[in-house]
C-alpha positions in Angstrom: -11.1 -4.7 -3.8 -15.3 -5.2 -2.6 -14.6 -8.0 -0.7 -12.8 -9.9 -1.6 20.0 -13.8 4.8 20.4 -11.7 1.2 17.8 -9.5 0.1 17.8 -7.2 -3.1 18.4 -3.3 -2.4 17.8 -3.1 1.4 19.4 0.2 3.0 18.1 -1.2 6.2 19.1 -4.9 6.7 22.5 -3.8 4.6 23.6 -1.6 7.5 22.8 -3.8 9.9 25.1 -6.3 8.2 28.0 -3.6 8.2 27.6 -2.6 11.9 27.5 -6.1 12.9 31.0 -6.5 11.0 32.3 -3.4 12.8 30.9 -4.5 16.0 32.4 -8.0 15.8 36.2 -6.5 14.5 36.3 -4.0 17.4 34.9 -5.8 19.9 38.0 -8.2 21.4 39.3 -7.6 24.6 41.2 -4.8 24.1 44.7 -5.9 25.6 47.4 -6.5 24.2 50.3 -8.6 26.0 54.1 -6.6 26.5 56.6 -8.9 27.3 58.1 -8.9 30.4 61.8 -6.7 30.7 64.6 -8.7 32.0 65.9 -9.3 35.3 69.1 -7.7 35.7 71.8 -9.4 38.1 72.3 -7.6 41.1 76.3 -7.1 41.5 78.3 -4.7 43.7 80.6 -2.3 41.0 84.2 -2.7 41.5 84.1 1.2 40.2 82.0 3.6 40.6 80.8 4.9 36.7 83.1 7.3 35.3 79.5 8.8 33.6 76.1 8.9 34.1 74.1 5.9 33.6 71.8 6.5 30.6 67.9 5.4 30.3 67.6 2.3 28.2 63.9 2.4 26.9 62.2 -1.3 27.6 60.5 -3.0 24.2 57.5 -3.1 23.4 54.5 -3.5 21.6 52.7 -0.5 20.7 49.0 -1.5 20.4 47.4 -1.1 16.7 44.8 1.4 16.8 41.0 -0.8 15.7 37.8 1.0 13.8 35.6 1.4 16.7 31.7 1.6 15.0 30.1 4.9 15.1 26.8 3.9 16.9 23.2 5.1 14.8 21.5 7.3 17.7 18.2 8.4 15.6 16.9 12.2 16.9 13.5 10.5 16.2 11.3 7.6 15.5 9.0 7.8 12.6 6.3 5.0 11.6 4.3 4.0 9.1 1.4 2.0 10.0 -0.6 -1.3 8.3 -4.7 -1.3 8.6 -5.6 -5.1 7.5 -7.3 -8.6 8.8 -4.2 -10.8 10.2 -6.8 -13.2 11.7 -10.3 -14.1 10.6 -11.8 -13.7 7.3 -9.0 -12.6 4.5 -5.9 -13.3 7.0 -4.1 -15.0 4.1 -4.5 -11.2 2.4 -4.0 -8.9 5.3 -1.0 -11.1 6.6 1.3 -10.5 3.1 -0.5 -6.7 3.3 1.3 -6.5 6.7 4.5 -8.5 5.6 5.2 -6.6 2.6 4.9 -3.2 4.0 7.6 -4.3 6.7 10.0 -5.4 3.7 9.7 -1.7 2.3 10.1 0.0 5.7 14.0 -2.0 5.4 14.5 -1.5 2.0 13.2 1.5 1.3 13.8 4.0 4.3 17.4 4.9 3.5 16.6 7.8 2.9 15.0 8.6 6.0 17.5 7.1 8.0 20.5 9.8 6.6 18.2 12.3 8.0 19.2 10.9 11.2 15.2 8.8 11.7 14.4 5.2 12.9 11.5 4.1 11.1 9.3 1.2 11.7 6.1 -0.6 11.1 3.5 -0.8 13.7 0.8 -3.4 12.8 -2.7 -3.8 13.2 -5.4 -6.5 13.4 -9.2 -5.1 12.0 -10.2 -8.5 11.5 -12.2 -7.0 8.2 -14.7 -5.9 10.9 -16.2 -3.2 10.8 -16.2 -2.1 14.7 -12.3 -3.9 15.6 -11.3 -1.9 12.4 -12.8 2.0 13.9 -11.0 0.9 17.5 -7.9 0.3 15.4 -8.1 3.7 13.3 -8.4 5.1 16.7 -5.3 3.0 18.4 -3.3 4.2 15.3 -4.0 8.0 15.2 -3.5 8.4 18.7 0.1 7.6 18.4 2.0 10.3 17.2 4.6 8.7 15.5 2.8 7.0 13.4 2.9 9.5 10.1 1.1 7.4 7.2 -1.1 3.9 6.8 -0.7 1.1 4.7 -4.7 0.4 4.2 -7.2 -0.6 4.7 -7.9 -3.7 2.9 -11.4 -4.1 1.3 -13.8 -0.4 0.7 -16.5 -1.0 2.9 -13.6 -0.7 6.2 -11.9 1.9 4.2 -15.3 3.9 4.0 -16.0 3.4 7.5 -12.7 4.6 9.1 -11.9 7.7 6.7 -13.7 9.8 8.7 -11.1 8.8 12.1 -8.3 9.3 9.7 -9.2 13.1 8.1 -10.4 14.2 11.4 -6.7 13.1 12.8 -4.9 14.3 9.3 -3.5 11.2 8.6 -3.1 10.0 5.4 -3.7 6.3 4.0 -2.8 4.2 0.9 -5.2 1.4 0.5 -3.3 -1.2 -1.5 -6.9 -3.1 -2.7 -9.8 -1.3 -2.0 -11.7 -0.6 -5.4 -15.2 0.9 -5.0 -15.4 4.2 -6.5 -17.7 5.3 -3.2 -14.3 4.5 -1.3 -12.7 7.7 -2.4 -15.8 10.1 -3.4 -15.2 11.9 -0.1 -12.6 14.0 -1.7 -10.7 13.9 1.4 -6.9 14.5 1.2 -5.9 12.0 3.9 -7.1 9.2 1.3 -5.6 7.3 -1.3 -5.3 4.4 -3.3 -2.7 2.2 -5.7 -5.7 0.4 -7.8 -8.2 2.1 -9.9 -11.6 2.6 -9.6 -13.6 -0.8 -10.3 -16.2 1.1 -12.8 -13.3 1.7 -15.1 -13.4 -1.6 -15.4 -16.5 -0.9 -17.8 -14.2 1.6 -20.3 -11.3 -1.0 -20.2 -13.4 -3.4 -21.4 -14.7 -1.2 -24.0 -11.0 -0.5 -25.2 -10.6 -3.8 -25.2 -13.8 -4.7 -27.4 -12.8 -2.1 -29.5 -9.0 -2.6 -30.4 -9.9 -6.7 -30.9 -12.6 -5.5 -33.3 -15.3 -6.3 -32.4 -18.6 -4.2 -33.9 -21.7 -5.0 -32.3 -22.1 -5.9 -28.4 -24.6 -7.0 -25.9 -24.8 -5.5 -23.1 -26.1 -7.1 -19.6 -26.7 -6.1 -16.1 -27.2 -7.7 -13.0 -29.8 -5.3 -11.2 -27.3 -4.3 -8.6 -25.9 -0.8 -7.9 -22.3 -1.8 -9.3 -23.9 -4.1 -12.5 -25.5 -1.1 -14.0 -22.9 1.2 -12.8 -20.3 -0.8 -14.6 -22.3 -1.7 -17.7 -23.3 2.5 -18.2 -19.4 3.1 -18.2 -19.0 0.1 -20.5 -21.8 1.4 -22.7 -20.6 4.9 -22.8 -17.0 4.0 -23.7 -17.8 1.9 -26.5 -19.9 3.8 -28.1 -17.8 6.7 -27.9 -15.3 4.4 -29.9 -17.9 3.6 -32.3 -18.8 0.0 -31.6 -22.3 -0.6 -32.2 -24.5 -1.5 -29.0 -27.3 -4.0 -30.4 -28.7 -4.8 -26.5 -28.4 -3.2 -23.2 -30.8 -5.0 -20.4 -30.4 -5.5 -16.6 -31.8 -9.0 -15.4 -32.5 -10.5 -11.8 -32.5 -13.7 -13.2 -30.2 -17.1 -12.0 -31.0 -19.6 -14.4 -34.0 -20.2 -17.1 -32.7 -16.9 -19.0 -34.2 -18.1 -22.4 -35.8 -15.0 -23.2 -33.0 -13.2 -22.9 -31.0 -15.5 -24.8 -33.1 -15.2 -27.9 -33.4 -11.6 -28.2 -29.2 -12.2 -27.9 -29.2 -14.7 -30.7 -31.1 -12.6 -32.8 -29.0 -9.6 -32.0 -26.1 -11.1 -33.9 -23.8 -9.6 -31.2 -20.0 -10.6 -31.6 -19.7 -10.2 -28.0 -21.7 -10.4 -25.1 -21.1 -8.0 -22.2 -21.9 -9.0 -18.9 -21.7 -7.0 -15.7 -22.1 -8.6 -12.7 -20.6 -10.2 -9.3 -22.7 -13.1 -9.4 -20.8 -15.7 -9.7 -23.9 -18.1 -10.3 -26.1 -16.2 -12.2 -22.6 -15.1 -14.8 -21.7 -18.8 -15.2 -25.5 -20.6 -15.6 -26.1 -17.8 -18.6 -23.2 -18.8 -20.3 -24.2 -22.7 -20.1 -27.2 -21.7 -21.3 -26.5 -19.4 -24.1 -23.6 -21.5 -25.4 -25.7 -25.0 -25.1 -28.8 -22.6 -27.3 -25.9 -22.2 -30.1 -24.1 -18.9 -29.4 -20.5 -19.0 -30.9 -19.7 -15.1 -30.4 -16.9 -14.1 -27.2 -18.1 -13.5 -23.8 -16.8 -10.9 -21.5 -17.0 -9.8 -17.6 -15.4 -8.6 -15.2 -13.2 -8.9 -12.3 -16.1 -10.3 -9.8 -15.7 -13.1 -12.0 -12.3 -13.7 -11.6 -13.1 -17.6 -9.4 -12.4 -21.0 -10.4 -15.7 -21.3 -9.5 -17.0 -19.5 -12.7 -15.9 -22.8 -14.5 -18.3 -24.8 -12.0 -21.0 -23.3 -13.2 -20.4 -22.4 -17.1 -19.1 -26.0 -18.2 -17.4 -27.3 -20.8 -18.2 -25.2 -23.6 -17.4 -21.8 -21.7 -13.7 -21.5 -23.7 -15.4 -22.3 -27.4 -16.6 -20.1 -30.3 -14.8 -16.7 -29.5 -13.6 -17.3 -25.9 -14.0 -15.9 -22.5 -12.5 -12.7 -21.3 -12.7 -10.1 -17.6 -11.1 -7.4 -17.0 -8.9 -7.1 -13.5 -7.8 -4.0 -11.8 -4.7 -5.9 -10.3 -2.3 -8.9 -11.1 -0.7 -11.7 -8.6 3.1 -9.9 -8.0 4.2 -12.8 -11.2 2.3 -10.6 -13.4 4.3 -7.5 -12.8 8.0 -7.5 -14.5 9.7 -5.9 -12.2 9.0 -8.1 -9.0 11.0 -10.5 -9.6 13.7 -9.6 -6.8 10.2 -8.9 -4.5 9.0 -12.3 -5.1 13.0 -13.6 -4.1 12.8 -11.4 -1.2 9.4 -12.3 -0.1 10.3 -16.4 -0.1 13.3 -16.0 1.3 11.8 -14.0 4.0 8.5 -15.7 4.7 8.9 -18.9 2.9 5.5 -18.4 1.1 4.5 -17.0 -2.5 3.0 -13.4 -2.0 -0.6 -13.5 -2.2 -2.7 -10.6 -4.3 -2.0 -7.1 -3.1 1.1 -8.2 -1.3 3.4 -6.3 -4.1 0.4 -3.1 -3.7 1.3 -3.4 0.0 4.9 -2.9 -0.8 4.0 0.2 -3.4 2.0 1.4 -0.9 4.7 1.5 1.8 7.0 3.1 -0.5 4.9 5.7 -1.3 4.5 6.3 2.2 8.3 6.8 2.6 8.8 8.9 -0.2 6.1 11.2 0.7 7.5 11.4 4.5 11.0 12.1 3.3 9.9 15.0 0.7 8.3 16.5 4.1 10.4 16.5 5.9 12.9 17.7 3.3 10.8 20.5 2.7 11.6 21.1 6.4 15.2 21.0 6.7 15.3 17.9 7.8 12.6 18.0 10.5 9.8 16.2 11.5 7.0 16.6 9.2 3.5 17.3 10.8 1.1 14.6 9.2 -0.9 17.0 7.4 2.5 18.0 5.5 3.0 14.3 4.7 -0.5 13.9 3.2 0.2 17.0 0.9 3.3 15.4 0.1 1.3 12.2 -0.4 -0.8 13.8 -3.4 2.0 16.0 -4.4 4.1 13.1 -6.0 5.4 12.9 -9.4 5.8 9.8 -11.8 6.5 8.3 -8.0 7.9 4.3 -9.7 6.7 1.4 -8.2 7.2 -1.9 -8.6 3.1 -2.4 -10.0 4.0 1.1 -12.1 4.4 4.8 -11.9 1.9 6.4 -9.8 0.3 10.1 -9.6 -2.5 10.9 -7.9 -6.4 13.1 -8.8 -7.5 15.3 -6.0 -10.0 12.0 -4.7 -6.2 9.9 -3.9 -7.2 7.8 -7.4 -4.0 6.8 -8.9 -4.4 8.5 -12.6 -4.3 6.9 -14.6 -5.2 3.6 -13.4 -3.9 0.4 -15.2 -6.3 -2.0 -16.0 -6.1 -5.7 -17.1 -8.1 -7.8 -20.2 -7.1 -11.7 -19.2 -8.0 -14.9 -21.0 -9.9 -17.7 -19.6 -7.9 -20.5 -20.9 -9.6 -23.6 -19.5 -12.8 -24.6 -17.3 -10.6 -26.8 -15.5 -10.9 -24.9 -11.8 -7.3 -26.4 -11.0 -6.1 -24.5 -14.1 -7.5 -20.9 -13.8 -4.8 -19.7 -12.2 -2.7 -20.2 -16.3 -5.5 -17.5 -17.7 -3.8 -15.6 -20.4 -3.1 -11.8 -19.4 -4.0 -10.4 -23.4 -4.3 -6.6 -23.0 -3.8 -3.6 -20.5 -5.1 -0.4 -20.6 -4.4 2.9 -18.7 -7.8 4.7 -18.0 -8.0 8.3 -16.0 -10.6 7.5 -12.9 -14.3 8.1 -14.5 -15.9 11.6 -14.0 
């Protein structure tokens, strides 16, 4: 991202419940009452016994042995850390990233416990601030028990701290960073579960071809990211045989008259606008609809906000409608996320925010890599470098949000991209937008 109790399958929780049950059954007084022997009558015998007396045992109740629980004594503690904003800006997202990582440790750490390790999450608040994030990263790498990190949250913070993690050889898996530059270093410690945002251009192009559009007009904001994604869209849509009838970049945020004249004269059946500027895109969409354009409008994930129809107006969904690409869905958009959502709501009494389920998968990747690295050395504690290599070596890791393999830059290969349709110009209904397609795209070269 640029800015932006009964649970299912919980080995650690289940072990705790069993242990508590055993403790309750094995922690009684441990004393069995033995009835006293009957008292003898004292009297002098009338004659000496002719045979020696025999000892008669006093009957007693034999205590029934009880099972004593075998306490789990770990041979060492291994931690994964979370680095995300827990206060200030983006705290809602960062808190749920931390919560999801903690939930994953509780549910997925069973194999590492079987190897004899106690697993813990160490959570850290970087406030989405460069200076704080650097201090947090230094604190994390100073803790030798931490072998993998979930985070950072934003691409810019990731770019700020990746050198710190690289120097320490400590792998991290970001659940939310999407900027192409974030993983461009090629460091073996840098990984993420979401596709690069420049891949949205290719996904949009594949949607255009799949829906049968034949003439597209490309517009981009005059910025690096705007032009970059527009270029990827153009390259892919041209490769797929769709005609590009226009390609323009603009700084304007209103009064698009001349640009609209060119669009209308081109007979384009699809307009693709590559921009993160909501006001710019919304105002253009309003003006081009008012000028009579009835074709289809399309944008990128930067337009995924209920603010868009406030600028675009009531005609946004007219004609061929409005679509946009995204690299992420809310947890409810993933078919395998039902148990995760239920468990999360049970523990935290709230619906998980965007990127929460991705954080669960990122933590799962960390745990699996630590497990594989440990097994490769007969159950001993792996080094950070061994864990970093194990993350990259994972094949077909099945998470809630999909199956993961990583390329040489730590990007998921392939990554999943989604296309959603705007169904209403009422901002309060924005979360009802409909998923209409998804594509698996390799990281752009």
